[in-house]
GUMARLO-284040 format. One record per residue: residue in one letter; x, y, z of N, C-alpha, C in turn. Coordinates in nm, 4 decimals, padded with zeros to 6 digits. Layout:
# residues N
   rest         nu         nv         nw        cau        cav        caw         cu         cv         cw
      A          X          Y          Z          X          Y          Z          X          Y          Z
...
# end
This chain:
# residues 135
   rest         nu         nv         nw        cau        cav        caw         cu         cv         cw
      M   -01.0050    01.1316   -08.7598   -01.0331    01.0812   -08.6279   -00.9738    00.9403   -08.6131
      I   -00.8967    00.9174   -08.5054   -00.8310    00.7894   -08.4815   -00.9118    00.7106   -08.3795
      R   -00.9385    00.5884   -08.4125   -01.0134    00.5019   -08.3200   -00.9150    00.4236   -08.2336
      R   -00.9428    00.4165   -08.1076   -00.8533    00.3463   -08.0149   -00.8695    00.1956   -08.0209
      G   -00.9839    00.1473   -08.0380   -01.0065    00.0034   -08.0442   -01.1446   -00.0256   -08.0959
      S   -01.1548   -00.1357   -08.1589   -01.2838   -00.1741   -08.2131   -01.3618   -00.2510   -08.1077
      T   -01.4916   -00.2363   -08.1097   -01.5744   -00.3083   -08.0129   -01.5779   -00.4576   -08.0431
      N   -01.5370   -00.4967   -08.1644   -01.5353   -00.6387   -08.2008   -01.4176   -00.7119   -08.1363
      D   -01.3147   -00.6401   -08.0928   -01.1950   -00.7014   -08.0352   -01.2010   -00.7144   -07.8842
      R   -01.3113   -00.6793   -07.8236   -01.3224   -00.6856   -07.6779   -01.3121   -00.8280   -07.6281
      G   -01.2257   -00.8503   -07.5335   -01.2117   -00.9830   -07.4736   -01.1237   -01.0769   -07.5530
      A   -01.0671   -01.0318   -07.6640   -00.9820   -01.1183   -07.7459   -00.8557   -01.1583   -07.6706
      A   -00.7994   -01.0675   -07.5940   -00.6782   -01.0985   -07.5180   -00.7061   -01.2053   -07.4120
      A   -00.8220   -01.1982   -07.3483   -00.8568   -01.2983   -07.2478   -00.8754   -01.4358   -07.3109
      V   -00.9331   -01.4409   -07.4277   -00.9520   -01.5683   -07.4969   -00.8175   -01.6251   -07.5423
      E   -00.7322   -01.5412   -07.5956   -00.5998   -01.5863   -07.6377   -00.5189   -01.6361   -07.5186
      F   -00.5283   -01.5654   -07.4077   -00.4574   -01.6081   -07.2873   -00.5101   -01.7432   -07.2387
      A   -00.6401   -01.7616   -07.2443   -00.7000   -01.8886   -07.2017   -00.6572   -02.0028   -07.2924
      L   -00.6296   -01.9756   -07.4171   -00.5834   -02.0793   -07.5092   -00.4358   -02.1121   -07.4907
      V   -00.3561   -02.0140   -07.4579   -00.2114   -02.0318   -07.4469   -00.1691   -02.0787   -07.3078
      L   -00.2433   -02.0454   -07.2050   -00.2048   -02.0771   -07.0673   -00.1803   -02.2270   -07.0434
      P   -00.2668   -02.3187   -07.0886   -00.2371   -02.4607   -07.0646   -00.1050   -02.5065   -07.1267
      L   -00.0741   -02.4564   -07.2451    00.0525   -02.4929   -07.3078    00.1707   -02.4357   -07.2311
      L    00.1573   -02.3138   -07.1853    00.2638   -02.2517   -07.1070    00.2878   -02.3280   -06.9770
      L    00.1803   -02.3646   -06.9077    00.1943   -02.4405   -06.7833    00.2532   -02.5788   -06.8091
      L    00.2169   -02.6417   -06.9204    00.2729   -02.7717   -06.9556    00.4242   -02.7626   -06.9736
      V    00.4696   -02.6584   -07.0395    00.6131   -02.6380   -07.0599    00.6833   -02.6103   -06.9267
      V    00.6271   -02.5239   -06.8442    00.6902   -02.4897   -06.7156    00.6971   -02.6118   -06.6240
      F    00.5852   -02.6845   -06.6103    00.5848   -02.8041   -06.5261    00.6781   -02.9105   -06.5819
      G    00.6838   -02.9230   -06.7133    00.7750   -03.0189   -06.7751    00.9202   -02.9858   -06.7450
      L    00.9546   -02.8588   -06.7494    01.0921   -02.8175   -06.7182    01.1272   -02.8470   -06.5727
      I    01.0338   -02.8236   -06.4843    01.0597   -02.8489   -06.3421    01.0868   -02.9968   -06.3175
      D    00.9974   -03.0832   -06.3659    01.0143   -03.2263   -06.3411    01.1300   -03.2850   -06.4214
      F    01.1550   -03.2358   -06.5413    01.2696   -03.2842   -06.6175    01.3994   -03.2500   -06.5457
      G    01.4082   -03.1304   -06.4909    01.5279   -03.0915   -06.4152    01.5492   -03.1789   -06.2926
      R    01.4407   -03.2093   -06.2232    01.4512   -03.2979   -06.1062    01.4944   -03.4380   -06.1472
      A    01.4360   -03.4903   -06.2555    01.4705   -03.6248   -06.3023    01.6161   -03.6306   -06.3475
      L    01.6617   -03.5294   -06.4166    01.8007   -03.5258   -06.4603    01.8955   -03.5198   -06.3408
      N    01.8608   -03.4425   -06.2395    01.9433   -03.4342   -06.1193    01.9504   -03.5702   -06.0497
      E    01.8370   -03.6389   -06.0358    01.8374   -03.7707   -05.9720    01.9158   -03.8716   -06.0543
      Q    01.9096   -03.8626   -06.1861    01.9862   -03.9538   -06.2716    02.1355   -03.9325   -06.2531
      I    02.1775   -03.8084   -06.2448    02.3193   -03.7781   -06.2234    02.3648   -03.8296   -06.0872
      V    02.2830   -03.8097   -05.9837    02.3175   -03.8587   -05.8499    02.3299   -04.0109   -05.8504
      L    02.2373   -04.0807   -05.9164    02.2430   -04.2268   -05.9225    02.3670   -04.2755   -05.9957
      T    02.4018   -04.2119   -06.1057    02.5190   -04.2532   -06.1820    02.6468   -04.2312   -06.1018
      Q    02.6572   -04.1192   -06.0353    02.7766   -04.0932   -05.9527    02.7845   -04.1903   -05.8352
      A    02.6714   -04.2215   -05.7752    02.6702   -04.3160   -05.6642    02.7096   -04.4553   -05.7116
      A    02.6619   -04.4958   -05.8291    02.6997   -04.6267   -05.8833    02.8487   -04.6318   -05.9148
      R    02.9041   -04.5237   -05.9635    03.0495   -04.5194   -05.9887    03.1282   -04.5317   -05.8588
      E    03.0799   -04.4668   -05.7555    03.1474   -04.4762   -05.6248    03.1423   -04.6196   -05.5725
      G    03.0274   -04.6859   -05.5872    03.0157   -04.8246   -05.5452    03.1019   -04.9175   -05.6283
      A    03.1115   -04.8926   -05.7586    03.1960   -04.9750   -05.8454    03.3432   -04.9580   -05.8090
      R    03.3806   -04.8374   -05.7727    03.5197   -04.8140   -05.7289    03.5493   -04.8927   -05.6033
      A    03.4554   -04.8924   -05.5082    03.4756   -04.9680   -05.3844    03.4838   -05.1171   -05.4137
      A    03.3994   -05.1668   -05.5040    03.4017   -05.3099   -05.5371    03.5289   -05.3462   -05.6130
      A    03.5777   -05.2597   -05.7002    03.6983   -05.2881   -05.7776    03.8225   -05.2909   -05.6899
      L    03.8218   -05.2144   -05.5825    03.9360   -05.2134   -05.4906    03.9293   -05.3257   -05.3880
      G    03.8291   -05.4124   -05.4009    03.8190   -05.5279   -05.3116    03.7422   -05.5020   -05.1846
      G    03.6742   -05.3902   -05.1746    03.5966   -05.3595   -05.0547    03.4680   -05.4404   -05.0491
      T    03.4208   -05.4619   -04.9293    03.2964   -05.5374   -04.9121    03.1778   -05.4461   -04.8843
      D    03.2021   -05.3173   -04.8849    03.0960   -05.2219   -04.8509    03.0467   -05.1432   -04.9718
      A    03.0434   -05.2049   -05.0900    03.0033   -05.1352   -05.2125    02.8577   -05.0884   -05.2049
      V    02.7710   -05.1700   -05.1466    02.6296   -05.1326   -05.1365    02.6134   -05.0133   -05.0434
      D    02.6800   -05.0177   -04.9284    02.6702   -04.9066   -04.8331    02.7285   -04.7782   -04.8911
      R    02.8408   -04.7895   -04.9625    02.9028   -04.6696   -05.0207    02.8152   -04.6112   -05.1307
      T    02.7478   -04.6987   -05.2062    02.6583   -04.6507   -05.3110    02.5400   -04.5770   -05.2500
      R    02.4812   -04.6354   -05.1484    02.3655   -04.5707   -05.0842    02.4038   -04.4407   -05.0149
      S    02.5214   -04.4361   -04.9540    02.5623   -04.3120   -04.8877    02.5967   -04.2041   -04.9905
      A    02.6471   -04.2438   -05.1068    02.6765   -04.1450   -05.2111    02.5472   -04.0907   -05.2729
      A    02.4399   -04.1700   -05.2679    02.3100   -04.1270   -05.3207    02.2223   -04.0735   -05.2086
      E    02.2841   -04.0176   -05.1062    02.2140   -03.9781   -04.9838    02.0900   -03.8911   -05.0013
      P    02.0864   -03.7949   -05.0912    01.9616   -03.7177   -05.0993    01.8414   -03.8030   -05.1407
      L    01.8669   -03.9148   -05.2066    01.7593   -04.0032   -05.2518    01.7370   -04.1132   -05.1494
      S    01.6115   -04.1483   -05.1268    01.5814   -04.2574   -05.0341    01.5261   -04.3757   -05.1132
      G    01.5469   -04.4943   -05.0609    01.4944   -04.6143   -05.1254    01.5709   -04.6535   -05.2499
      V    01.7013   -04.6350   -05.2505    01.7836   -04.6720   -05.3654    01.8157   -04.8212   -05.3570
      A    01.7808   -04.8950   -05.4636    01.8119   -05.0372   -05.4715    01.9461   -05.0526   -05.5427
      V    02.0335   -05.1340   -05.4847    02.1686   -05.1492   -05.5377    02.1958   -05.2964   -05.5659
      S    02.2517   -05.3236   -05.6835    02.2987   -05.4587   -05.7142    02.4450   -05.4497   -05.7567
      V    02.5256   -05.5419   -05.7047    02.6703   -05.5374   -05.7255    02.7183   -05.6688   -05.7850
      T    02.8004   -05.6593   -05.8893    02.8739   -05.7735   -05.9422    03.0187   -05.7509   -05.9023
      T    03.0655   -05.8311   -05.8076    03.1993   -05.8102   -05.7524    03.3055   -05.8731   -05.8405
      C    03.4280   -05.8444   -05.8077    03.5415   -05.8990   -05.8804    03.5659   -06.0434   -05.8385
      P    03.6149   -06.1280   -05.9307    03.6492   -06.2642   -05.8931    03.7738   -06.2671   -05.8044
      A    03.8011   -06.3824   -05.7443    03.9164   -06.3946   -05.6540    04.0474   -06.3669   -05.7274
      T    04.0586   -06.4144   -05.8502    04.1768   -06.3849   -05.9321    04.1289   -06.3121   -06.0573
      P    04.1257   -06.1801   -06.0527    04.0722   -06.1048   -06.1659    04.1621   -06.1140   -06.2884
      G    04.0976   -06.1250   -06.4042    04.1699   -06.1271   -06.5306    04.1671   -05.9902   -06.5962
      A    04.2111   -05.9893   -06.7220    04.2188   -05.8622   -06.7943    04.0808   -05.8048   -06.8245
      A    03.9817   -05.8909   -06.8355    03.8477   -05.8442   -06.8709    03.7521   -05.8462   -06.7523
      S    03.8038   -05.8483   -06.6305    03.7182   -05.8524   -06.5118    03.6787   -05.7109   -06.4712
      D    03.5494   -05.6929   -06.4532    03.4969   -05.5625   -06.4141    03.4058   -05.5762   -06.2927
      A    03.4065   -05.4755   -06.2093    03.3080   -05.4634   -06.1014    03.1962   -05.3742   -06.1549
      V    03.0731   -05.4220   -06.1445    02.9590   -05.3498   -06.2002    02.8581   -05.3243   -06.0891
      V    02.8101   -05.2015   -06.0803    02.7101   -05.1636   -05.9807    02.5939   -05.0944   -06.0518
      F    02.4715   -05.1390   -06.0221    02.3500   -05.0745   -06.0696    02.2781   -05.0133   -05.9493
      A    02.2376   -04.8893   -05.9629    02.1592   -04.8212   -05.8591    02.0262   -04.7802   -05.9208
      N    01.9152   -04.8259   -05.8626    01.7801   -04.7965   -05.9132    01.7023   -04.7136   -05.8123
      H    01.6219   -04.6233   -05.8656    01.5400   -04.5377   -05.7807    01.4123   -04.5020   -05.8563
      G    01.3004   -04.4986   -05.7865    01.1730   -04.4610   -05.8482    01.1523   -04.3109   -05.8428
      F    01.1359   -04.2491   -05.9588    01.1139   -04.1048   -05.9683    00.9646   -04.0775   -05.9754
      T    00.9163   -03.9907   -05.8876    00.7757   -03.9514   -05.8913    00.7666   -03.8024   -05.9238
      F    00.6675   -03.7688   -06.0027    00.6475   -03.6302   -06.0432    00.5871   -03.5507   -05.9281
      I    00.6253   -03.4232   -05.9179    00.5668   -03.3367   -05.8151    00.4688   -03.2375   -05.8758
      T    00.4667   -03.2294   -06.0070    00.3761   -03.1379   -06.0748    00.2666   -03.2185   -06.1448
      P    00.1626   -03.1541   -06.1921    00.0554   -03.2265   -06.2616    00.0972   -03.2865   -06.3955
      I    00.2214   -03.2672   -06.4370    00.2677   -03.3239   -06.5639    00.2669   -03.4764   -06.5591
      G    00.2717   -03.5338   -06.4388    00.2689   -03.6789   -06.4249    00.1430   -03.7399   -06.4828
      A    00.0298   -03.6732   -06.4680   -00.0949   -03.7236   -06.5253   -00.0886   -03.7212   -06.6773
      F   -00.0236   -03.6223   -06.7328   -00.0081   -03.6141   -06.8775    00.0843   -03.7244   -06.9277
      V    00.1920   -03.7518   -06.8543    00.2864   -03.8566   -06.8932    00.2203   -03.9934   -06.8819
      D    00.1348   -04.0132   -06.7829    00.0674   -04.1421   -06.7646   -00.0207   -04.1794   -06.8831
      M   -00.0667   -04.0810   -06.9595   -00.1489   -04.1122   -07.0765   -00.0691   -04.1879   -07.1823
      F    00.0636   -04.1706   -07.1841    00.1473   -04.2318   -07.2858    00.2241   -04.3532   -07.2347
      R    00.2021   -04.3910   -07.1098    00.2708   -04.5080   -07.0526    00.1725   -04.6230   -07.0403
      D    00.2277   -04.7455   -07.0335    00.1454   -04.8652   -07.0190    00.1383   -04.9122   -06.8751
      S    00.1642   -04.8256   -06.7811    00.1652   -04.8674   -06.6404    00.0499   -04.8013   -06.5654
      T    00.0447   -04.8312   -06.4387   -00.0590   -04.7763   -06.3527   -00.0407   -04.6255   -06.3385
      A   -00.1506   -04.5555   -06.3299   -00.1451   -04.4101   -06.3158   -00.0748   -04.3721   -06.1856
      G    00.0177   -04.2804   -06.1949    00.0902   -04.2334   -06.0775    00.2072   -04.3204   -06.0371
      A    00.2331   -04.4305   -06.1107    00.3454   -04.5186   -06.0772    00.4762   -04.4456   -06.1054
      P    00.5753   -04.4642   -06.0194    00.7021   -04.3944   -06.0419    00.7766   -04.4502   -06.1633
      I    00.8563   -04.3658   -06.2222    00.9441   -04.4060   -06.3319    01.0754   -04.4507   -06.2700
      T    01.1277   -04.5644   -06.3133    01.2518   -04.6166   -06.2567    01.3717   -04.5555   -06.3285
      L    01.4562   -04.4901   -06.2510    01.5818   -04.4356   -06.3021    01.6938   -04.5302   -06.2610
      T    01.7907   -04.5520   -06.3501    01.8998   -04.6450   -06.3237    02.0330   -04.5791   -06.3496
      G    02.1244   -04.5943   -06.2550    02.2614   -04.5490   -06.2723    02.3523   -04.6703   -06.2762
      K    02.4505   -04.6698   -06.3634    02.5413   -04.7827   -06.3782    02.6846   -04.7359   -06.3628
      G    02.7607   -04.8118   -06.2834    02.9026   -04.7842   -06.2664    02.9838   -04.9080   -06.2959
      V    03.0864   -04.8950   -06.3795    03.1725   -05.0081   -06.4158    03.3172   -04.9649   -06.3927
      M    03.3917   -05.0516   -06.3240    03.5321   -05.0265   -06.2978    03.6129   -05.1548   -06.3156
      R    03.7303   -05.1418   -06.3739    03.8171   -05.2572   -06.3947    03.8699   -05.3072   -06.2607
      C    03.8673   -05.4396   -06.2431    03.9174   -05.4992   -06.1184    04.0690   -05.4933   -06.1140
      L    04.1201   -05.4666   -05.9964    04.2656   -05.4646   -05.9783    04.3152   -05.6060   -05.9559
      G    04.4202   -05.6399   -06.0180    04.4710   -05.7751   -05.9972    04.5934   -05.8053   -06.0743
# end
């Protein structure tokens, strides 16, 4: 006679699922927010490169070009080091683009446990663009 299941194993699957579910959700939420953060970092870096190109070519609109290149993101802070009037061999135009990243999933509360800042404070992402000055 073959027994289909023991009465001692009843509910074991539900208990195992309850133990594994928080870890599974942590991984899924982490992947979602990590993907968003990586996308914003790439956008910031490309926007900073665009602004550095504008500054290296002698343009005065490096800040506007950086912000327009980072268009999906709002509230991008831009700082520009322009080229000197007579650029030398080591003269570079440097642009930094900063943006605060906020989590959309509950993983932010988990990350806040390991940070020394206020709970829910955004993480600052920075993109840097450097281009040699023409001269």
